[in-house]
N, C-alpha and C positions, 0 to 999 in steps of 0.2 A: 613474736620476741625478736628485739633485735641482732641481727646475725653482721656482725661489723668485716669487711675482707679487710687482713695486714698483708698482702704481699705483695709481692711484684717487686722491680728489679730498682725502678726509680731511672731509668734509663728517659723518662720522655724529659727529664729536668736535670739532666746531663752535667749530671753528680760521678766526680772519678774514679768515689768506691759506691757505686753501686752493686754494684754484686754483694758488700755485706749485709745493710739493710735494705730491708722494704719501704715502697717510696710512701706508707703510711706512718711510719720513728723519723720521717725524717720533720727539720722545723720549714715549712718553707714559709707562715704566715705567719706574723707577731712568738710570743714567747713559747708557746707549746705546741707540741708534734700535731701533725692532721689528726695521728693515731685517741691523742689525749683531749685535743677540740670534739674530735670522737664522741670519744667517752662522755664529757664534760656536758658537748646537748644531749647529750640519754638522761646524767644524772635524775636533773623534775619528772618524769615522766613512767624511767623502769628505772627498778634499784639494783643496783650494779652484779649484783647475782646472779641475775637474768639473761646482764648481756652473754651470748657467742661469738670467738673469736675466733679467724682462721687464719691459719699464720701454715705455714711450710719448717718442716726442720732446721734447718739454716736458721732460722728466723725467730724460734717459737720463743726463745731466753727472751730478748730487748724488747719481744714484744710484751709478756709478762710482766717486764720491766716497767712498763706505760701502761696500764692500763689500771683502774683501783684493784686493792687487792680481792676483795671478794666477786669477784667478774674475770681471774685468773684459773680462779675453774674450774671455767668453758672456756678454755681455748682448747680445739679442733686442729690439731700440725695434722699437717700433708706430710706422708714420706718425703717426695718430692716433687715438686710446684710443680701442678698446671695447667688453666687455665682457669678461667672468672665461675663456665657451666661448671668443673668438681669442680671446684671450695662450693655452692651455692648448692650443689647438691648431698654432698656429704653434710656438709648444714642441714641441710632440709631431712634428713636420715637423723641425725640428733634430738632436734628439736620436735619432730613427733613423738620421737622415745621415749621426749622429756616430761613432752605429753601427754604424753598412754592416749592418743588419738592425735585425732587434728589441729592444727597449730597455725594464725598467723604468724608470716612471717616479713618482718621487711630486713633486705640487706642497701647495708651505708657500707662507707668507704670515708 
């Protein structure tokens, strides 16, 4: 199952309001945000209802807006953003539970 990491502060992109949106919700290249581009690349391979996304509580509303409707039900929200390893661990627990056992997980950004 694909897991999209949609957190981060965007500080590497030199944005003035980096604390407001995750870098994945930014439009860096093209008309779509990085999150929208990742979801679009997955669309031919995986139904949106099987996509998991991890973000923090401050950014969850914006992340949900940018996902296909079917993927919005699988947004995992960390109370406080920690780091990549913590986000992946949270996703792995949910993916394994949803699969009712072992599962294959791809982590994307």
